[in-house]
Residue frames as qw, qx, qy, qz and C-alpha x, y, z in Angstrom:
[[0.511, -0.330, 0.426, 0.670, -17.48, -2.72, 13.87],
 [0.513, 0.819, 0.211, -0.145, -17.63, -0.31, 10.97],
 [0.673, -0.097, 0.363, 0.637, -14.97, -0.24, 8.34],
 [0.249, 0.917, 0.167, -0.262, -14.41, 3.14, 6.67],
 [0.718, 0.405, 0.141, 0.547, -12.30, 4.28, 3.70],
 [0.396, -0.044, -0.073, 0.914, -10.12, 7.39, 3.57],
 [0.137, -0.337, -0.226, -0.904, -13.20, 9.59, 2.76],
 [0.300, -0.046, 0.609, -0.733, -15.32, 8.16, 5.64],
 [0.747, 0.037, -0.314, -0.586, -17.64, 5.99, 3.45],
 [0.708, -0.262, 0.608, -0.244, -18.56, 2.62, 5.05],
 [0.392, 0.379, -0.778, -0.313, -17.15, -0.45, 3.32],
 [0.851, -0.077, 0.346, -0.387, -18.96, -3.78, 3.25],
 [0.572, -0.174, 0.767, 0.231, -18.02, -7.24, 2.23],
 [0.558, 0.437, 0.652, 0.270, -17.87, -7.52, -1.52],
 [0.167, 0.945, 0.056, -0.274, -17.50, -3.75, -2.28],
 [0.713, 0.461, 0.053, 0.525, -15.02, -2.40, -4.88],
 [0.400, -0.816, 0.034, 0.415, -12.19, -0.16, -3.69],
 [0.600, 0.712, -0.052, 0.361, -9.61, 2.04, -5.48],
 [0.691, -0.296, -0.151, 0.642, -6.08, 2.77, -4.35],
 [0.045, 0.986, 0.162, 0.008, -5.47, 6.47, -3.77],
 [0.147, -0.848, 0.497, 0.110, -1.61, 6.42, -3.57],
 [0.679, 0.453, -0.578, 0.014, 1.19, 4.36, -5.13],
 [0.737, -0.530, 0.348, -0.236, 1.94, 1.52, -2.65],
 [0.267, 0.471, -0.841, 0.007, 4.93, -0.87, -2.43],
 [0.904, -0.228, -0.231, -0.279, 3.89, -4.41, -1.72],
 [0.404, -0.680, 0.590, -0.161, 5.90, -5.64, 1.33],
 [0.676, -0.189, 0.712, 0.024, 7.98, -8.69, 0.54],
 [0.664, 0.466, 0.535, 0.236, 7.64, -8.27, -3.21],
 [0.317, -0.123, 0.304, 0.890, 8.89, -6.06, -6.09],
 [0.061, 0.629, 0.662, 0.403, 5.34, -5.17, -7.08],
 [0.021, -0.176, -0.263, 0.948, 3.81, -1.76, -6.79],
 [0.135, 0.652, 0.742, -0.073, 0.20, -0.91, -6.61],
 [0.185, 0.206, 0.238, 0.931, -0.47, 2.10, -8.78],
 [0.208, 0.279, 0.386, -0.854, -2.86, 4.86, -7.86],
 [0.566, 0.268, -0.211, -0.751, -6.35, 4.22, -9.33],
 [0.303, 0.095, -0.934, -0.162, -6.01, 0.47, -9.34],
 [0.653, -0.220, 0.038, -0.724, -9.32, -1.08, -8.52],
 [0.076, 0.097, -0.980, 0.154, -10.05, -4.25, -6.44],
 [0.644, -0.225, -0.279, -0.676, -13.41, -5.88, -6.56],
 [0.856, -0.277, -0.411, -0.148, -14.97, -8.22, -3.98],
 [0.134, 0.559, -0.601, 0.555, -13.09, -7.16, -0.90],
 [0.702, -0.393, -0.593, 0.031, -13.17, -9.18, 2.34],
 [0.309, -0.813, 0.179, -0.461, -13.32, -7.67, 5.69],
 [0.576, 0.169, -0.690, 0.405, -10.84, -8.77, 8.43],
 [0.538, -0.551, -0.554, 0.315, -10.85, -8.85, 12.15],
 [0.346, -0.340, -0.080, 0.871, -9.01, -5.52, 12.16],
 [0.299, 0.810, 0.477, -0.162, -11.34, -2.62, 11.18],
 [0.006, 0.846, -0.284, -0.450, -8.35, -0.81, 9.53],
 [0.106, -0.361, 0.820, 0.432, -7.55, -3.50, 7.07],
 [0.803, 0.334, 0.151, -0.470, -9.20, -5.26, 4.20],
 [0.561, -0.165, 0.731, 0.352, -8.26, -8.32, 2.07],
 [0.582, 0.649, -0.114, -0.477, -8.16, -7.92, -1.72],
 [0.842, 0.095, 0.481, 0.225, -7.40, -10.46, -4.47],
 [0.214, 0.793, -0.389, -0.417, -4.68, -9.64, -7.00],
 [0.535, 0.411, -0.706, -0.215, -4.50, -12.43, -9.53],
 [0.772, -0.166, -0.613, 0.032, -3.61, -15.53, -7.56],
 [0.381, 0.037, -0.555, 0.739, -2.30, -13.55, -4.65],
 [0.359, -0.806, -0.466, -0.072, -4.20, -12.00, -1.67],
 [0.315, 0.321, -0.224, 0.865, -3.06, -8.55, -0.43],
 [0.329, -0.714, -0.551, 0.279, -4.08, -7.03, 2.86],
 [0.234, 0.499, 0.098, 0.828, -4.47, -3.18, 2.56],
 [0.131, -0.381, -0.534, 0.743, -5.02, -0.48, 5.07],
 [0.200, 0.731, 0.649, 0.069, -8.18, 1.34, 4.64],
 [0.107, -0.827, -0.041, 0.551, -6.57, 4.83, 4.91],
 [0.163, -0.370, 0.606, 0.685, -5.15, 4.19, 1.38],
 [0.141, 0.316, 0.896, 0.279, -8.45, 3.18, -0.11],
 [0.394, 0.198, 0.131, -0.888, -11.64, 4.87, -1.40],
 [0.584, 0.334, 0.717, -0.182, -14.88, 3.21, -2.31],
 [0.127, -0.129, 0.630, 0.756, -15.20, 2.81, -6.04]]
Protein backbone atom coordinates (compact mmCIF):
# COMPACT_ATOMS: atom_id res chain seq x y z
CA UNK A 1 0.00 0.00 0.00
CA UNK A 2 1.47 3.35 -1.00
CA UNK A 3 -0.15 6.60 0.04
CA UNK A 4 0.45 9.48 -2.38
CA UNK A 5 -0.34 13.21 -2.14
CA UNK A 6 -1.85 15.38 -4.88
CA UNK A 7 1.55 15.75 -6.60
CA UNK A 8 2.33 12.02 -6.57
CA UNK A 9 4.86 12.13 -3.73
CA UNK A 10 4.76 9.17 -1.37
CA UNK A 11 3.58 9.93 2.18
CA UNK A 12 4.93 8.08 5.21
CA UNK A 13 3.94 7.90 8.86
CA UNK A 14 5.14 11.07 10.66
CA UNK A 15 5.48 13.28 7.56
CA UNK A 16 4.30 16.89 7.41
CA UNK A 17 1.62 17.87 4.89
CA UNK A 18 0.11 21.13 3.70
CA UNK A 19 -3.50 21.79 2.64
CA UNK A 20 -3.77 22.97 -0.99
CA UNK A 21 -7.41 24.19 -0.88
CA UNK A 22 -9.75 25.77 1.69
CA UNK A 23 -11.75 22.92 3.25
CA UNK A 24 -14.83 22.95 5.47
CA UNK A 25 -14.65 20.51 8.37
CA UNK A 26 -17.70 18.26 8.28
CA UNK A 27 -19.80 18.54 11.45
CA UNK A 28 -18.09 21.73 12.57
CA UNK A 29 -17.98 25.42 11.72
CA UNK A 30 -14.19 25.29 11.28
CA UNK A 31 -12.46 25.90 7.96
CA UNK A 32 -8.98 24.64 7.11
CA UNK A 33 -7.23 27.40 5.17
CA UNK A 34 -4.97 26.78 2.19
CA UNK A 35 -1.35 26.50 3.30
CA UNK A 36 -2.13 25.16 6.79
CA UNK A 37 0.50 22.60 7.82
CA UNK A 38 -0.07 19.40 9.77
CA UNK A 39 2.88 17.58 11.34
CA UNK A 40 3.18 13.91 12.30
CA UNK A 41 0.42 12.48 10.13
CA UNK A 42 -0.83 8.94 10.71
CA UNK A 43 -1.70 6.59 7.87
CA UNK A 44 -5.08 4.83 7.90
CA UNK A 45 -6.35 1.57 6.43
CA UNK A 46 -7.63 3.56 3.43
CA UNK A 47 -4.77 4.67 1.16
CA UNK A 48 -6.69 7.83 0.16
CA UNK A 49 -6.96 9.21 3.73
CA UNK A 50 -4.61 10.30 6.52
CA UNK A 51 -5.22 11.33 10.14
CA UNK A 52 -3.93 14.71 11.28
CA UNK A 53 -3.94 16.30 14.72
CA UNK A 54 -5.48 19.76 15.09
CA UNK A 55 -5.16 20.92 18.67
CA UNK A 56 -7.11 18.40 20.74
CA UNK A 57 -9.05 17.18 17.70
CA UNK A 58 -8.15 14.59 15.10
CA UNK A 59 -9.11 15.25 11.50
CA UNK A 60 -9.17 12.70 8.66
CA UNK A 61 -8.21 14.32 5.35
CA UNK A 62 -8.24 13.00 1.80
CA UNK A 63 -4.80 12.91 0.22
CA UNK A 64 -6.02 14.63 -2.97
CA UNK A 65 -6.20 17.90 -0.96
CA UNK A 66 -2.70 17.58 0.54
CA UNK A 67 0.89 18.06 -0.56
CA UNK A 68 4.05 16.98 1.22
CA UNK A 69 5.63 19.87 3.14
